[in-house]
C-alpha positions in Angstrom: 67.3 137.0 77.3 69.9 136.7 74.4 69.1 134.6 71.5 71.4 131.6 71.0 72.7 130.5 67.6 74.7 127.4 66.7 76.9 127.5 63.6 78.5 124.5 61.9 81.5 125.4 59.8 82.2 128.4 62.1 85.9 128.4 61.2 85.2 128.8 57.5 84.7 132.0 55.5 80.9 132.2 56.0 80.9 130.9 59.5 83.4 133.4 60.8 81.5 136.3 59.2 78.2 135.0 60.5 79.6 134.7 64.0 80.8 138.3 63.9 77.4 139.5 62.6 75.4 137.6 65.2 77.6 138.9 68.0 77.0 142.4 66.6 73.3 141.6 66.8 73.6 140.6 70.5 73.5 136.8 70.1 75.2 134.2 72.2 77.1 132.3 69.5 78.1 128.6 69.6 80.2 127.0 67.0 81.3 123.5 66.1 85.0 123.0 65.3 86.9 119.9 64.5 89.9 118.8 66.6 93.1 119.4 64.7 96.8 119.1 65.5 97.2 122.7 64.1 95.1 125.7 64.9 92.1 126.1 62.6 90.4 129.1 64.1 92.4 131.8 62.2 89.4 133.3 60.5 87.9 134.1 63.9 90.9 136.2 64.8 89.3 139.5 64.1 86.5 138.8 66.6 89.1 138.7 69.3 90.9 141.8 68.1 87.7 143.9 67.6 87.2 146.0 70.8 83.5 146.5 70.0 82.7 142.7 70.2 81.9 141.1 73.5 83.9 137.9 73.2 82.5 136.0 76.1 79.4 135.4 74.0 81.4 133.2 71.6 81.7 129.5 72.6 83.5 126.9 70.5 82.8 123.2 70.9 84.8 120.3 69.5 82.8 117.9 67.4 82.3 116.5 63.9 79.2 116.6 61.6 79.6 112.8 61.0 79.2 112.1 64.7 75.4 112.2 65.0 75.3 111.2 68.7 77.9 113.9 69.6 76.1 116.6 67.6 72.7 115.5 69.2 74.1 115.8 72.7 75.7 119.2 72.0 72.5 120.6 70.5 70.3 119.4 73.3 72.7 120.9 75.9 72.8 124.3 74.1 69.1 124.4 72.9 69.8 127.1 70.3 67.1 129.4 68.9 68.7 129.2 65.4 71.0 126.6 63.7 73.0 127.6 60.7 74.4 124.5 58.9 77.4 125.9 57.0 79.7 123.0 57.6 80.5 121.0 54.5 83.1 119.4 52.3 82.7 122.3 50.0 85.4 121.9 47.3 83.8 120.7 44.1 86.9 119.2 42.6 87.7 117.3 45.8 84.2 115.8 45.9 85.1 113.7 42.9 88.0 112.2 44.9 86.1 111.6 48.2 82.5 111.3 47.2 81.5 109.1 50.1 82.8 111.5 52.7 81.2 114.4 50.9 77.9 112.6 51.1 78.3 111.9 54.8 79.1 115.5 55.7 77.0 117.4 53.2 73.9 115.2 53.1 73.5 112.6 55.9 74.6 115.0 58.6 71.7 117.3 57.6 69.0 114.7 58.1 70.6 113.9 61.5 70.3 117.5 62.6 66.7 117.8 61.4 65.8 114.7 63.3 67.4 116.2 66.5 65.2 119.3 65.9 62.1 117.3 65.3 62.6 115.1 68.4 64.1 117.6 70.9 64.1 121.2 69.6 60.7 121.9 67.9 61.0 125.7 68.3 64.6 125.9 66.8 64.9 127.5 63.4 67.2 125.8 60.9 69.1 127.2 58.0 70.6 124.9 55.3 73.4 126.3 53.1 72.8 125.3 49.5 74.9 126.1 46.5 74.5 127.3 43.0 76.4 124.1 41.9 73.1 122.3 42.4 71.8 123.9 39.2 74.6 122.4 37.3 74.1 122.9 33.5 70.6 124.4 33.7 70.6 127.6 31.7 71.3 130.9 33.4 69.8 132.9 35.1 68.9 130.4 37.8 66.1 131.0 40.2 64.6 129.0 43.1 62.3 127.3 40.4 65.2 126.3 38.1 65.7 122.5 37.6 68.6 121.0 39.6 71.0 119.2 37.3 74.1 118.5 39.4 77.5 117.9 37.8 79.5 116.8 40.9 79.1 114.6 44.0 79.2 117.8 46.0 76.2 119.3 44.2 74.3 116.0 44.4 74.8 115.8 48.1 73.6 119.4 48.6 70.5 118.6 46.6 69.7 115.8 49.0 70.2 118.2 51.9 67.9 120.8 50.2 65.0 118.4 49.6 65.2 116.8 53.0 65.2 120.2 54.6 62.1 121.1 52.6 60.5 117.8 53.4 60.9 118.3 57.2 59.5 121.8 56.8 56.4 120.6 55.0 56.0 117.2 56.7 57.2 117.8 60.2 56.2 121.4 60.7 59.8 122.5 61.4 61.0 126.0 60.7 63.6 125.1 58.1 64.9 127.2 55.2 67.3 126.7 52.3 69.5 129.5 51.1 71.0 128.7 47.6 74.0 130.9 47.6 75.9 131.6 44.4 79.7 132.0 44.7 80.7 134.5 47.3 84.2 135.7 48.0 86.1 137.8 50.5 89.6 138.2 51.9 88.9 135.0 54.0 88.3 132.8 51.0 90.3 129.6 51.2 93.5 129.5 49.2 92.3 126.5 47.1 89.3 128.4 45.6 90.0 130.0 42.3 89.4 133.7 43.2 91.8 133.6 46.1 94.2 131.4 44.2 94.3 134.1 41.5 94.7 137.0 44.0 97.5 135.3 46.0 99.4 134.3 42.9 99.2 137.8 41.4 100.5 139.4 44.6 103.2 136.7 44.9 104.3 137.4 41.3 104.2 141.2 41.9 106.5 140.6 44.9 108.9 138.4 42.8 108.2 135.3 45.0 106.9 133.2 42.1 106.3 133.6 38.4 103.4 131.3 37.4 99.8 130.6 38.2 98.3 127.2 37.3 94.6 127.0 36.4 92.2 124.7 34.7 89.1 125.9 32.9 89.2 129.7 32.8 86.1 130.2 30.6 83.4 129.2 33.1 81.0 132.0 34.2 80.4 132.6 37.9 78.2 135.0 39.8 80.6 136.3 42.6 79.1 138.2 45.6 80.5 139.4 48.8 80.4 136.9 51.7 79.6 139.3 54.5 76.5 140.5 52.7 75.5 136.9 52.1 75.6 135.9 55.8 73.3 138.9 56.5 70.8 137.3 54.0 71.1 134.0 55.9 70.1 135.7 59.1 67.3 137.6 57.5 65.8 134.4 56.1 65.4 133.1 59.7 63.7 136.3 60.8 60.7 135.8 58.4 57.4 134.7 59.9 57.3 131.7 57.7 60.3 129.6 56.4 61.1 129.6 52.7 63.8 128.9 50.2 65.7 131.7 48.4 68.5 132.2 45.9 71.2 134.6 47.1 73.2 136.2 44.2 74.2 139.4 42.5 72.7 138.7 39.1 76.1 139.7 37.5 78.6 137.1 36.2 82.1 137.0 34.7 84.5 134.4 33.6 87.4 133.2 35.6 89.5 134.6 32.7 88.0 138.0 33.2 88.6 137.8 37.0 92.2 136.9 36.4 92.7 139.7 33.9 91.2 142.2 36.2 93.3 141.2 39.3 96.6 141.1 37.4 95.9 144.4 35.7 95.3 146.0 39.1 98.9 145.0 39.9 100.2 146.1 36.5 100.8 142.5 35.4 99.9 140.6 32.3 97.7 137.6 33.3 98.6 135.6 30.2 102.3 136.1 30.6 102.1 134.1 33.9 99.3 131.7 33.2 99.9 128.0 32.9 97.0 125.8 32.0 96.9 122.5 34.0 94.4 119.8 33.4 94.7 118.5 37.0 92.5 121.5 38.0 89.7 120.7 35.5 86.6 118.8 36.7 85.4 115.6 35.1 82.1 117.4 34.4 82.2 121.2 34.3 79.5 123.8 35.2 79.9 126.5 32.6 77.4 129.3 33.4 76.0 130.2 36.9 74.2 133.5 37.3 71.5 134.0 39.9 68.0 135.5 39.6 67.8 138.2 42.3 64.2 139.1 41.9 62.7 136.8 44.5 65.1 137.7 47.4 64.6 141.4 46.6 60.8 140.9 46.8 60.8 138.8 49.9 63.6 140.4 52.0 64.2 143.7 50.3 67.8 142.4 50.0 70.1 144.0 47.3 73.8 143.3 47.0 76.0 146.4 47.2 79.1 144.6 45.8 79.7 142.7 42.5 82.8 140.9 41.4 85.1 143.9 40.5 85.1 145.7 43.9 85.3 142.3 45.7 88.4 141.5 43.7 89.9 144.8 44.7 89.1 144.2 48.4 90.8 140.8 48.1 93.9 142.2 46.6 94.1 145.0 49.1 93.7 142.5 52.0 96.5 140.3 50.5 98.8 143.3 50.4 97.8 145.1 53.6 95.7 142.9 55.8 91.9 142.5 56.2 89.8 145.3 57.5 87.2 144.9 60.2 83.6 144.9 58.8 81.4 147.8 59.5 78.2 145.9 60.0 76.1 149.0 60.4 77.1 150.2 57.0 76.8 146.8 55.4 73.4 146.2 56.8 71.7 149.4 55.4 70.4 147.7 52.3 68.2 145.4 54.3 64.6 145.9 55.2 65.0 144.2 58.5 
């Protein structure tokens, strides 16, 4: 019998890659999507175009993480083997503008799902998507033992979700794991995130469709990994005999300035000729230096990233110019011990 997985945030970058990977692994995949007046399933398009994927194993369900009763009824009807909670209000700057909504989606929705598992689905495994933003201004490199010092409502909400997931694991005997993922990028990254914003602006400038890129703080350091590799790590965490919490990162960081310089140079452009600083894109409290410690995940899972930020930037530029390529999951999966 096929395993069943339930993914919140399936229409996002990570959710779409995870859905592809689980279909490749032979799962029946269920995803939660919000009703919208416009189509919001564009990132799932490659699944439907890939002749190697059996699409009748993908099922999309309308719902919202803030609707605890609706989510409970849906989970009870599906009875998944694994739940991946990737759904979130995930934009750090926006979380300062809508902190209450961010808390409802990123924190309270998590305890609601854990209660559903405790009461009705005791054998279901649960993955909670954490973020390196939880570490805030703690010194790099950050590991699973590094102090959380959040610098945004988004990070604070994710810390609540992290600790309540751990509490249900230890107090309610639920298989629940936290993956604290550092920044991870791909051609499917949303246009409001800085890496994709830089890539799209550079291509647009190269094609003479615009002439400026507007950015805030460009001196923050980030550890950028490849999103498809990171969803493999999520799955591997739920295949362990015992649940645990792990940091997923590359251990290599660069500044936003360096990322911009590299992307623009690839297109024979001068980053600074087109850069316009804009304070509207600066956070009230900045996180300056995020770089993950990869020793624990390598020891526990045998997981090693193949891509760091430069080849990822090149992939994003190529996709913006020529379209996204289908992932070869066999090739991507060889670094794993599972």
